[in-house]
BALOBA-1460 file (C-alpha; in Angstrom, 3 decimals):
// residues 377
<rec num="1" residu="x" x="40.177" y="106.454" z="155.166"/>
<rec num="2" residu="x" x="43.147" y="108.346" z="153.685"/>
<rec num="3" residu="x" x="46.781" y="107.347" z="154.063"/>
<rec num="4" residu="x" x="49.053" y="109.823" z="155.859"/>
<rec num="5" residu="x" x="52.281" y="107.970" z="155.044"/>
<rec num="6" residu="x" x="52.838" y="106.030" z="151.824"/>
<rec num="7" residu="x" x="54.742" y="102.763" z="152.239"/>
<rec num="8" residu="x" x="55.045" y="101.905" z="148.551"/>
<rec num="9" residu="x" x="53.535" y="99.137" z="146.428"/>
<rec num="10" residu="x" x="53.046" y="95.439" z="147.101"/>
<rec num="11" residu="x" x="51.921" y="93.306" z="144.152"/>
<rec num="12" residu="x" x="51.388" y="96.618" z="142.374"/>
<rec num="13" residu="x" x="48.932" y="97.798" z="145.062"/>
<rec num="14" residu="x" x="49.525" y="101.148" z="146.768"/>
<rec num="15" residu="x" x="49.914" y="100.694" z="150.544"/>
<rec num="16" residu="x" x="49.882" y="103.398" z="153.199"/>
<rec num="17" residu="x" x="49.181" y="104.039" z="156.857"/>
<rec num="18" residu="x" x="47.042" y="106.626" z="158.587"/>
<rec num="19" residu="x" x="48.554" y="108.610" z="161.460"/>
<rec num="20" residu="x" x="46.127" y="106.902" z="163.861"/>
<rec num="21" residu="x" x="48.054" y="103.633" z="163.392"/>
<rec num="22" residu="x" x="51.027" y="105.163" z="165.190"/>
<rec num="23" residu="x" x="48.778" y="105.940" z="168.148"/>
<rec num="24" residu="x" x="47.390" y="102.415" z="168.409"/>
<rec num="25" residu="x" x="50.894" y="100.967" z="167.946"/>
<rec num="26" residu="x" x="52.083" y="102.839" z="171.014"/>
<rec num="27" residu="x" x="49.039" y="101.854" z="173.055"/>
<rec num="28" residu="x" x="49.314" y="98.181" z="172.082"/>
<rec num="29" residu="x" x="53.024" y="98.054" z="172.879"/>
<rec num="30" residu="x" x="52.463" y="99.683" z="176.271"/>
<rec num="31" residu="x" x="49.618" y="97.271" z="177.065"/>
<rec num="32" residu="x" x="51.736" y="94.245" z="176.169"/>
<rec num="33" residu="x" x="54.583" y="95.384" z="178.415"/>
<rec num="34" residu="x" x="52.291" y="95.955" z="181.421"/>
<rec num="35" residu="x" x="54.308" y="99.071" z="182.181"/>
<rec num="36" residu="x" x="57.549" y="97.210" z="182.920"/>
<rec num="37" residu="x" x="60.959" y="98.817" z="182.506"/>
<rec num="38" residu="x" x="62.523" y="95.644" z="181.067"/>
<rec num="39" residu="x" x="64.075" y="96.561" z="177.702"/>
<rec num="40" residu="x" x="63.736" y="92.991" z="176.375"/>
<rec num="41" residu="x" x="59.998" y="93.047" z="177.050"/>
<rec num="42" residu="x" x="59.592" y="96.379" z="175.230"/>
<rec num="43" residu="x" x="61.603" y="95.197" z="172.205"/>
<rec num="44" residu="x" x="59.661" y="91.919" z="171.986"/>
<rec num="45" residu="x" x="56.340" y="93.709" z="172.372"/>
<rec num="46" residu="x" x="57.273" y="96.221" z="169.664"/>
<rec num="47" residu="x" x="58.249" y="93.438" z="167.254"/>
<rec num="48" residu="x" x="55.017" y="91.566" z="168.014"/>
<rec num="49" residu="x" x="52.967" y="94.698" z="167.239"/>
<rec num="50" residu="x" x="54.813" y="95.129" z="163.926"/>
<rec num="51" residu="x" x="53.991" y="91.508" z="163.028"/>
<rec num="52" residu="x" x="50.365" y="92.138" z="163.989"/>
<rec num="53" residu="x" x="50.183" y="95.086" z="161.588"/>
<rec num="54" residu="x" x="51.840" y="92.920" z="158.945"/>
<rec num="55" residu="x" x="49.047" y="90.408" z="159.575"/>
<rec num="56" residu="x" x="46.435" y="93.142" z="159.019"/>
<rec num="57" residu="x" x="48.191" y="94.056" z="155.779"/>
<rec num="58" residu="x" x="48.184" y="90.408" z="154.661"/>
<rec num="59" residu="x" x="44.451" y="90.251" z="155.432"/>
<rec num="60" residu="x" x="43.748" y="93.283" z="153.227"/>
<rec num="61" residu="x" x="46.132" y="92.121" z="150.493"/>
<rec num="62" residu="x" x="44.176" y="88.864" z="150.304"/>
<rec num="63" residu="x" x="40.980" y="90.825" z="149.618"/>
<rec num="64" residu="x" x="42.774" y="92.981" z="147.061"/>
<rec num="65" residu="x" x="44.507" y="90.197" z="145.128"/>
<rec num="66" residu="x" x="41.276" y="88.187" z="144.799"/>
<rec num="67" residu="x" x="39.407" y="91.359" z="143.819"/>
<rec num="68" residu="x" x="41.857" y="92.007" z="140.975"/>
<rec num="69" residu="x" x="41.561" y="88.411" z="139.823"/>
<rec num="70" residu="x" x="37.812" y="89.002" z="139.588"/>
<rec num="71" residu="x" x="38.266" y="92.068" z="137.410"/>
<rec num="72" residu="x" x="37.922" y="94.798" z="140.032"/>
<rec num="73" residu="x" x="40.116" y="97.864" z="140.391"/>
<rec num="74" residu="x" x="42.141" y="98.100" z="143.613"/>
<rec num="75" residu="x" x="42.847" y="101.729" z="144.474"/>
<rec num="76" residu="x" x="44.962" y="101.024" z="147.536"/>
<rec num="77" residu="x" x="45.201" y="99.747" z="151.094"/>
<rec num="78" residu="x" x="45.332" y="101.902" z="154.211"/>
<rec num="79" residu="x" x="46.079" y="100.667" z="157.730"/>
<rec num="80" residu="x" x="44.566" y="102.779" z="160.503"/>
<rec num="81" residu="x" x="43.347" y="102.892" z="164.109"/>
<rec num="82" residu="x" x="40.730" y="100.137" z="163.789"/>
<rec num="83" residu="x" x="42.436" y="97.853" z="161.302"/>
<rec num="84" residu="x" x="42.757" y="98.051" z="157.540"/>
<rec num="85" residu="x" x="40.773" y="99.250" z="154.549"/>
<rec num="86" residu="x" x="41.124" y="97.912" z="151.004"/>
<rec num="87" residu="x" x="39.670" y="100.449" z="148.584"/>
<rec num="88" residu="x" x="38.043" y="98.693" z="145.638"/>
<rec num="89" residu="x" x="36.698" y="100.496" z="142.598"/>
<rec num="90" residu="x" x="33.783" y="99.605" z="140.369"/>
<rec num="91" residu="x" x="30.703" y="97.462" z="140.910"/>
<rec num="92" residu="x" x="30.937" y="93.963" z="142.346"/>
<rec num="93" residu="x" x="30.986" y="91.587" z="139.329"/>
<rec num="94" residu="x" x="28.793" y="88.829" z="140.769"/>
<rec num="95" residu="x" x="27.587" y="87.169" z="143.952"/>
<rec num="96" residu="x" x="30.301" y="84.534" z="143.604"/>
<rec num="97" residu="x" x="32.997" y="87.176" z="143.216"/>
<rec num="98" residu="x" x="31.761" y="89.024" z="146.302"/>
<rec num="99" residu="x" x="31.881" y="85.789" z="148.307"/>
<rec num="100" residu="x" x="35.434" y="84.974" z="147.184"/>
<rec num="101" residu="x" x="36.705" y="88.501" z="147.834"/>
<rec num="102" residu="x" x="35.085" y="88.695" z="151.281"/>
<rec num="103" residu="x" x="36.196" y="85.227" z="152.395"/>
<rec num="104" residu="x" x="39.826" y="85.772" z="151.372"/>
<rec num="105" residu="x" x="40.612" y="88.043" z="154.329"/>
<rec num="106" residu="x" x="39.358" y="85.793" z="157.149"/>
<rec num="107" residu="x" x="40.956" y="82.792" z="155.421"/>
<rec num="108" residu="x" x="44.318" y="84.565" z="155.529"/>
<rec num="109" residu="x" x="43.814" y="85.439" z="159.220"/>
<rec num="110" residu="x" x="43.010" y="81.811" z="160.038"/>
<rec num="111" residu="x" x="46.130" y="80.682" z="158.167"/>
<rec num="112" residu="x" x="48.253" y="83.225" z="160.044"/>
<rec num="113" residu="x" x="46.749" y="82.160" z="163.395"/>
<rec num="114" residu="x" x="47.665" y="78.558" z="162.619"/>
<rec num="115" residu="x" x="51.162" y="79.559" z="161.455"/>
<rec num="116" residu="x" x="51.915" y="81.568" z="164.590"/>
<rec num="117" residu="x" x="50.422" y="78.811" z="166.738"/>
<rec num="118" residu="x" x="52.655" y="76.171" z="165.174"/>
<rec num="119" residu="x" x="55.581" y="78.599" z="165.402"/>
<rec num="120" residu="x" x="54.910" y="79.059" z="169.107"/>
<rec num="121" residu="x" x="54.958" y="75.311" z="169.701"/>
<rec num="122" residu="x" x="58.165" y="75.000" z="167.686"/>
<rec num="123" residu="x" x="60.082" y="77.697" z="169.566"/>
<rec num="124" residu="x" x="58.813" y="76.256" z="172.877"/>
<rec num="125" residu="x" x="60.121" y="72.823" z="171.900"/>
<rec num="126" residu="x" x="63.458" y="74.399" z="170.984"/>
<rec num="127" residu="x" x="63.713" y="75.932" z="174.441"/>
<rec num="128" residu="x" x="63.107" y="79.562" z="173.553"/>
<rec num="129" residu="x" x="62.402" y="82.034" z="176.334"/>
<rec num="130" residu="x" x="58.892" y="82.437" z="177.695"/>
<rec num="131" residu="x" x="58.859" y="85.966" z="176.267"/>
<rec num="132" residu="x" x="59.297" y="84.703" z="172.688"/>
<rec num="133" residu="x" x="56.714" y="81.943" z="173.160"/>
<rec num="134" residu="x" x="54.208" y="84.445" z="174.570"/>
<rec num="135" residu="x" x="54.702" y="86.703" z="171.531"/>
<rec num="136" residu="x" x="53.861" y="83.815" z="169.166"/>
<rec num="137" residu="x" x="50.840" y="82.859" z="171.265"/>
<rec num="138" residu="x" x="49.583" y="86.450" z="171.270"/>
<rec num="139" residu="x" x="49.953" y="86.750" z="167.500"/>
<rec num="140" residu="x" x="48.080" y="83.473" z="167.005"/>
<rec num="141" residu="x" x="45.321" y="84.669" z="169.336"/>
<rec num="142" residu="x" x="44.825" y="88.123" z="167.792"/>
<rec num="143" residu="x" x="44.736" y="86.695" z="164.261"/>
<rec num="144" residu="x" x="42.119" y="84.156" z="165.346"/>
<rec num="145" residu="x" x="40.085" y="86.953" z="166.957"/>
<rec num="146" residu="x" x="40.468" y="89.028" z="163.795"/>
<rec num="147" residu="x" x="39.108" y="86.171" z="161.693"/>
<rec num="148" residu="x" x="36.180" y="85.428" z="164.031"/>
<rec num="149" residu="x" x="35.200" y="89.092" z="164.457"/>
<rec num="150" residu="x" x="35.314" y="89.776" z="160.729"/>
<rec num="151" residu="x" x="33.046" y="86.788" z="160.076"/>
<rec num="152" residu="x" x="30.165" y="88.397" z="162.003"/>
<rec num="153" residu="x" x="27.392" y="88.579" z="159.350"/>
<rec num="154" residu="x" x="27.109" y="92.357" z="159.347"/>
<rec num="155" residu="x" x="28.402" y="94.931" z="156.840"/>
<rec num="156" residu="x" x="30.975" y="96.432" z="156.604"/>
<rec num="157" residu="x" x="32.655" y="93.346" z="158.102"/>
<rec num="158" residu="x" x="33.691" y="90.498" z="155.832"/>
<rec num="159" residu="x" x="30.889" y="88.360" z="157.229"/>
<rec num="160" residu="x" x="28.447" y="91.021" z="156.058"/>
<rec num="161" residu="x" x="29.873" y="90.762" z="152.540"/>
<rec num="162" residu="x" x="29.510" y="86.998" z="152.690"/>
<rec num="163" residu="x" x="25.905" y="87.394" z="153.887"/>
<rec num="164" residu="x" x="25.204" y="89.822" z="151.049"/>
<rec num="165" residu="x" x="26.690" y="87.449" z="148.480"/>
<rec num="166" residu="x" x="24.492" y="84.584" z="149.722"/>
<rec num="167" residu="x" x="21.321" y="86.697" z="149.714"/>
<rec num="168" residu="x" x="22.263" y="88.009" z="146.263"/>
<rec num="169" residu="x" x="22.747" y="84.477" z="144.927"/>
<rec num="170" residu="x" x="19.450" y="83.248" z="146.411"/>
<rec num="171" residu="x" x="17.232" y="86.279" z="145.794"/>
<rec num="172" residu="x" x="18.901" y="87.399" z="142.527"/>
<rec num="173" residu="x" x="18.673" y="90.971" z="143.840"/>
<rec num="174" residu="x" x="21.930" y="92.767" z="144.701"/>
<rec num="175" residu="x" x="20.220" y="95.805" z="146.223"/>
<rec num="176" residu="x" x="18.122" y="93.645" z="148.528"/>
<rec num="177" residu="x" x="21.248" y="91.748" z="149.563"/>
<rec num="178" residu="x" x="23.137" y="94.949" z="150.401"/>
<rec num="179" residu="x" x="20.213" y="96.314" z="152.403"/>
<rec num="180" residu="x" x="19.998" y="93.097" z="154.441"/>
<rec num="181" residu="x" x="23.738" y="93.171" z="155.196"/>
<rec num="182" residu="x" x="23.848" y="96.867" z="156.082"/>
<rec num="183" residu="x" x="20.787" y="96.589" z="158.325"/>
<rec num="184" residu="x" x="22.564" y="93.771" z="160.157"/>
<rec num="185" residu="x" x="25.619" y="96.026" z="160.402"/>
<rec num="186" residu="x" x="23.611" y="98.842" z="161.955"/>
<rec num="187" residu="x" x="22.092" y="96.443" z="164.498"/>
<rec num="188" residu="x" x="25.512" y="94.998" z="165.327"/>
<rec num="189" residu="x" x="27.002" y="98.453" z="165.766"/>
<rec num="190" residu="x" x="24.241" y="99.504" z="168.163"/>
<rec num="191" residu="x" x="24.655" y="96.268" z="170.144"/>
<rec num="192" residu="x" x="28.421" y="96.824" z="170.430"/>
<rec num="193" residu="x" x="27.958" y="100.412" z="171.569"/>
<rec num="194" residu="x" x="25.476" y="99.318" z="174.230"/>
<rec num="195" residu="x" x="27.725" y="96.458" z="175.353"/>
<rec num="196" residu="x" x="30.773" y="98.719" z="175.520"/>
<rec num="197" residu="x" x="29.030" y="101.398" z="177.572"/>
<rec num="198" residu="x" x="27.315" y="98.834" z="179.819"/>
<rec num="199" residu="x" x="30.531" y="96.881" z="180.274"/>
<rec num="200" residu="x" x="32.375" y="100.010" z="181.347"/>
<rec num="201" residu="x" x="29.683" y="101.098" z="183.790"/>
<rec num="202" residu="x" x="29.168" y="97.670" z="185.340"/>
<rec num="203" residu="x" x="32.745" y="96.389" z="184.892"/>
<rec num="204" residu="x" x="31.717" y="93.449" z="182.739"/>
<rec num="205" residu="x" x="34.486" y="91.238" z="181.301"/>
<rec num="206" residu="x" x="35.600" y="91.359" z="177.642"/>
<rec num="207" residu="x" x="33.751" y="94.617" z="176.811"/>
<rec num="208" residu="x" x="34.885" y="98.216" z="177.267"/>
<rec num="209" residu="x" x="34.735" y="101.663" z="175.721"/>
<rec num="210" residu="x" x="36.974" y="100.241" z="172.979"/>
<rec num="211" residu="x" x="34.070" y="97.919" z="172.097"/>
<rec num="212" residu="x" x="31.792" y="100.942" z="171.915"/>
<rec num="213" residu="x" x="34.279" y="102.770" z="169.663"/>
<rec num="214" residu="x" x="34.414" y="99.847" z="167.242"/>
<rec num="215" residu="x" x="30.604" y="99.668" z="167.397"/>
<rec num="216" residu="x" x="30.352" y="103.329" z="166.405"/>
<rec num="217" residu="x" x="32.617" y="102.674" z="163.428"/>
<rec num="218" residu="x" x="30.567" y="99.620" z="162.373"/>
<rec num="219" residu="x" x="27.287" y="101.538" z="162.681"/>
<rec num="220" residu="x" x="28.520" y="104.572" z="160.741"/>
<rec num="221" residu="x" x="30.135" y="102.477" z="158.016"/>
<rec num="222" residu="x" x="27.025" y="100.302" z="157.678"/>
<rec num="223" residu="x" x="24.826" y="103.404" z="157.479"/>
<rec num="224" residu="x" x="27.065" y="104.927" z="154.796"/>
<rec num="225" residu="x" x="27.018" y="101.701" z="152.783"/>
<rec num="226" residu="x" x="23.250" y="101.474" z="153.143"/>
<rec num="227" residu="x" x="22.851" y="104.995" z="151.780"/>
<rec num="228" residu="x" x="25.240" y="104.164" z="148.936"/>
<rec num="229" residu="x" x="23.178" y="101.062" z="148.103"/>
<rec num="230" residu="x" x="19.967" y="103.100" z="148.102"/>
<rec num="231" residu="x" x="21.622" y="105.715" z="145.885"/>
<rec num="232" residu="x" x="22.838" y="102.947" z="143.611"/>
<rec num="233" residu="x" x="19.311" y="101.595" z="143.282"/>
<rec num="234" residu="x" x="17.897" y="105.043" z="142.625"/>
<rec num="235" residu="x" x="20.644" y="106.618" z="140.511"/>
<rec num="236" residu="x" x="21.900" y="103.605" z="138.602"/>
<rec num="237" residu="x" x="24.543" y="104.699" z="136.099"/>
<rec num="238" residu="x" x="23.626" y="108.353" z="135.707"/>
<rec num="239" residu="x" x="26.430" y="110.688" z="134.755"/>
<rec num="240" residu="x" x="27.401" y="113.885" z="136.538"/>
<rec num="241" residu="x" x="26.355" y="116.003" z="133.563"/>
<rec num="242" residu="x" x="22.796" y="114.661" z="133.819"/>
<rec num="243" residu="x" x="22.470" y="115.493" z="137.512"/>
<rec num="244" residu="x" x="24.432" y="118.692" z="138.147"/>
<rec num="245" residu="x" x="23.037" y="122.213" z="138.321"/>
<rec num="246" residu="x" x="24.806" y="123.957" z="135.406"/>
<rec num="247" residu="x" x="26.516" y="127.358" z="135.480"/>
<rec num="248" residu="x" x="26.474" y="127.854" z="139.266"/>
<rec num="249" residu="x" x="26.640" y="131.369" z="140.663"/>
<rec num="250" residu="x" x="29.914" y="132.287" z="142.333"/>
<rec num="251" residu="x" x="31.065" y="134.767" z="144.964"/>
<rec num="252" residu="x" x="34.115" y="137.028" z="144.944"/>
<rec num="253" residu="x" x="36.755" y="135.700" z="147.304"/>
<rec num="254" residu="x" x="38.205" y="139.161" z="147.913"/>
<rec num="255" residu="x" x="34.871" y="140.590" z="149.095"/>
<rec num="256" residu="x" x="34.241" y="140.990" z="152.820"/>
<rec num="257" residu="x" x="31.506" y="139.077" z="154.577"/>
<rec num="258" residu="x" x="29.695" y="142.347" z="155.300"/>
<rec num="259" residu="x" x="29.697" y="143.160" z="151.577"/>
<rec num="260" residu="x" x="28.249" y="139.734" z="150.799"/>
<rec num="261" residu="x" x="25.550" y="140.093" z="153.451"/>
<rec num="262" residu="x" x="24.632" y="143.469" z="151.992"/>
<rec num="263" residu="x" x="24.091" y="141.730" z="148.651"/>
<rec num="264" residu="x" x="21.968" y="139.122" z="150.417"/>
<rec num="265" residu="x" x="19.806" y="141.869" z="151.917"/>
<rec num="266" residu="x" x="19.459" y="143.468" z="148.492"/>
<rec num="267" residu="x" x="18.490" y="140.128" z="146.945"/>
<rec num="268" residu="x" x="21.417" y="140.110" z="144.502"/>
<rec num="269" residu="x" x="23.577" y="137.458" z="146.180"/>
<rec num="270" residu="x" x="23.528" y="133.753" z="145.222"/>
<rec num="271" residu="x" x="21.060" y="131.786" z="147.323"/>
<rec num="272" residu="x" x="22.824" y="128.404" z="147.322"/>
<rec num="273" residu="x" x="24.100" y="126.884" z="150.565"/>
<rec num="274" residu="x" x="27.417" y="126.019" z="148.846"/>
<rec num="275" residu="x" x="29.060" y="128.889" z="146.994"/>
<rec num="276" residu="x" x="32.081" y="128.510" z="144.679"/>
<rec num="277" residu="x" x="34.650" y="131.205" z="145.456"/>
<rec num="278" residu="x" x="36.433" y="133.142" z="142.679"/>
<rec num="279" residu="x" x="40.090" y="134.081" z="142.799"/>
<rec num="280" residu="x" x="41.129" y="137.664" z="142.071"/>
<rec num="281" residu="x" x="43.334" y="136.388" z="139.243"/>
<rec num="282" residu="x" x="40.591" y="134.146" z="137.865"/>
<rec num="283" residu="x" x="39.472" y="130.575" z="138.421"/>
<rec num="284" residu="x" x="37.944" y="128.902" z="141.466"/>
<rec num="285" residu="x" x="39.772" y="128.937" z="144.804"/>
<rec num="286" residu="x" x="37.339" y="126.833" z="146.809"/>
<rec num="287" residu="x" x="33.850" y="126.730" z="148.310"/>
<rec num="288" residu="x" x="32.272" y="128.634" z="151.174"/>
<rec num="289" residu="x" x="29.028" y="127.696" z="152.889"/>
<rec num="290" residu="x" x="26.481" y="130.137" z="154.244"/>
<rec num="291" residu="x" x="26.875" y="128.517" z="157.653"/>
<rec num="292" residu="x" x="30.613" y="129.261" z="157.616"/>
<rec num="293" residu="x" x="29.965" y="132.898" z="156.717"/>
<rec num="294" residu="x" x="27.363" y="133.332" z="159.432"/>
<rec num="295" residu="x" x="29.622" y="131.699" z="162.026"/>
<rec num="296" residu="x" x="32.034" y="134.657" z="161.821"/>
<rec num="297" residu="x" x="31.451" y="137.089" z="164.684"/>
<rec num="298" residu="x" x="29.601" y="140.220" z="163.605"/>
<rec num="299" residu="x" x="32.382" y="142.569" z="164.725"/>
<rec num="300" residu="x" x="34.862" y="140.769" z="162.435"/>
<rec num="301" residu="x" x="32.758" y="140.636" z="159.277"/>
<rec num="302" residu="x" x="33.806" y="144.068" z="158.043"/>
<rec num="303" residu="x" x="37.422" y="142.998" z="157.516"/>
<rec num="304" residu="x" x="37.132" y="139.204" z="157.096"/>
<rec num="305" residu="x" x="37.167" y="138.225" z="153.443"/>
<rec num="306" residu="x" x="35.200" y="135.313" z="152.031"/>
<rec num="307" residu="x" x="38.438" y="133.622" z="150.987"/>
<rec num="308" residu="x" x="39.499" y="133.598" z="154.649"/>
<rec num="309" residu="x" x="36.671" y="131.234" z="155.664"/>
<rec num="310" residu="x" x="36.326" y="129.111" z="152.532"/>
<rec num="311" residu="x" x="37.345" y="125.473" z="152.128"/>
<rec num="312" residu="x" x="40.210" y="125.309" z="149.623"/>
<rec num="313" residu="x" x="39.748" y="123.457" z="146.352"/>
<rec num="314" residu="x" x="42.114" y="120.538" z="147.174"/>
<rec num="315" residu="x" x="39.819" y="119.619" z="150.096"/>
<rec num="316" residu="x" x="36.678" y="119.551" z="147.944"/>
<rec num="317" residu="x" x="35.325" y="116.747" z="145.774"/>
<rec num="318" residu="x" x="35.497" y="117.609" z="142.087"/>
<rec num="319" residu="x" x="34.266" y="115.784" z="139.004"/>
<rec num="320" residu="x" x="33.929" y="115.888" z="135.267"/>
<rec num="321" residu="x" x="30.525" y="115.721" z="133.519"/>
<rec num="322" residu="x" x="31.290" y="112.238" z="132.122"/>
<rec num="323" residu="x" x="31.853" y="110.535" z="135.495"/>
<rec num="324" residu="x" x="29.317" y="108.291" z="137.188"/>
<rec num="325" residu="x" x="27.434" y="110.090" z="139.960"/>
<rec num="326" residu="x" x="27.858" y="107.199" z="142.396"/>
<rec num="327" residu="x" x="31.625" y="107.209" z="141.996"/>
<rec num="328" residu="x" x="31.682" y="110.939" z="142.689"/>
<rec num="329" residu="x" x="29.456" y="110.625" z="145.751"/>
<rec num="330" residu="x" x="31.898" y="108.094" z="147.195"/>
<rec num="331" residu="x" x="34.620" y="110.773" z="146.962"/>
<rec num="332" residu="x" x="32.306" y="113.455" z="148.297"/>
<rec num="333" residu="x" x="31.883" y="111.545" z="151.558"/>
<rec num="334" residu="x" x="35.507" y="112.520" z="152.344"/>
<rec num="335" residu="x" x="34.999" y="116.173" z="151.388"/>
<rec num="336" residu="x" x="34.810" y="119.122" z="153.761"/>
<rec num="337" residu="x" x="31.630" y="120.503" z="152.152"/>
<rec num="338" residu="x" x="28.335" y="118.850" z="151.088"/>
<rec num="339" residu="x" x="28.704" y="119.549" z="147.381"/>
<rec num="340" residu="x" x="30.760" y="118.604" z="144.332"/>
<rec num="341" residu="x" x="32.221" y="121.089" z="141.853"/>
<rec num="342" residu="x" x="32.116" y="120.010" z="138.208"/>
<rec num="343" residu="x" x="34.915" y="121.122" z="135.881"/>
<rec num="344" residu="x" x="35.470" y="120.703" z="132.168"/>
<rec num="345" residu="x" x="38.725" y="121.910" z="130.623"/>
<rec num="346" residu="x" x="39.528" y="123.651" z="133.934"/>
<rec num="347" residu="x" x="36.307" y="125.662" z="133.727"/>
<rec num="348" residu="x" x="33.578" y="125.419" z="136.364"/>
<rec num="349" residu="x" x="30.507" y="124.136" z="134.529"/>
<rec num="350" residu="x" x="28.276" y="122.844" z="137.327"/>
<rec num="351" residu="x" x="27.717" y="121.885" z="140.935"/>
<rec num="352" residu="x" x="26.084" y="118.876" z="142.579"/>
<rec num="353" residu="x" x="24.278" y="119.518" z="145.855"/>
<rec num="354" residu="x" x="22.324" y="117.088" z="148.054"/>
<rec num="355" residu="x" x="19.142" y="118.514" z="146.534"/>
<rec num="356" residu="x" x="20.400" y="117.666" z="143.021"/>
<rec num="357" residu="x" x="21.016" y="114.068" z="144.145"/>
<rec num="358" residu="x" x="17.564" y="113.764" z="145.735"/>
<rec num="359" residu="x" x="15.933" y="115.186" z="142.622"/>
<rec num="360" residu="x" x="17.837" y="112.809" z="140.345"/>
<rec num="361" residu="x" x="16.997" y="109.815" z="142.526"/>
<rec num="362" residu="x" x="13.280" y="110.462" z="142.029"/>
<rec num="363" residu="x" x="13.516" y="110.882" z="138.251"/>
<rec num="364" residu="x" x="13.566" y="107.924" z="135.834"/>
<rec num="365" residu="x" x="16.983" y="107.158" z="134.429"/>
<rec num="366" residu="x" x="17.423" y="107.959" z="130.717"/>
<rec num="367" residu="x" x="17.615" y="104.709" z="128.751"/>
<rec num="368" residu="x" x="20.448" y="105.952" z="126.567"/>
<rec num="369" residu="x" x="22.620" y="106.560" z="129.637"/>
<rec num="370" residu="x" x="21.988" y="103.015" z="130.812"/>
<rec num="371" residu="x" x="22.952" y="101.613" z="127.439"/>
<rec num="372" residu="x" x="26.249" y="103.513" z="127.350"/>
<rec num="373" residu="x" x="27.157" y="102.488" z="130.877"/>
<rec num="374" residu="x" x="26.218" y="98.854" z="130.336"/>
<rec num="375" residu="x" x="28.797" y="98.708" z="127.568"/>
<rec num="376" residu="x" x="31.409" y="100.334" z="129.828"/>
<rec num="377" residu="x" x="30.664" y="97.891" z="132.657"/>
């Protein structure tokens, strides 16, 4: 999840928000006001929502601070529609470290729930208005819910990380632990989707389409983590240079789609699904897929250039030959095309396609690569 607006650094950690947070902020504020026109209610609700987002940030900062203390890189924190994401880099050091990092977030939420609860009792005793007391009670409640929900033993939730750390410690097998946690995450996501749809249709309490939306996120995130774990088990510490297809064929960005298709018919065009696109002045401008080219209407292909339908380079995952394949694949999941361009000294030297990854996963890992990476780890 990428940040749309940067907020700065806290404890040296980059913090940002995604545009979707603004949407949920408005919806939450409106829901808390119950549609009233009372200005005091709107102001109080808005302040309560800001404190709720601050609570989410504190939750993610707890993960991040403990992660750094355990030797992990923290790339940043992003708040978005469904909560917060702390982006950690590098492999998890140990089962104990994973447990500490995962438990830090819910522990912070529990502490915040208790703090707001005590604060609510204090302002009530001091004779504060019912509006202020209700705001404290709501903040205590949502932080408690946040803690309880995140403790569900299913990845990508914190409870799933805790489950994985326990299985890892008992079975001494990190891959097995991750597969157990992600399978639980997939099952939880499906259950939430079913409950949300059923609750909406049959007007059941406590479940709605919002439940289904969160379930979809849990299922997709668990599936992505499961695939990453399988790739990790298969690819280990292979480097991009060992996996990429070298010297990929390119296409001329200034050529029309009709001209390219004529080359295809003649058998002289590149056959790859992902095609790096050359600039007229030299260098690579982006990537075009065969599907994108074929999606252009036939009566427009004579004057539509390849560069007009390509995905520009800034929106594509790139790598150097020395990088770890798994780290690159994590970036590729955010890319607009299913491939990675490999550059060395600003020159295109290779490309990684899904077929390259599948082929590498089946091949034994070179022992010398493992040795080099073990030292780096």
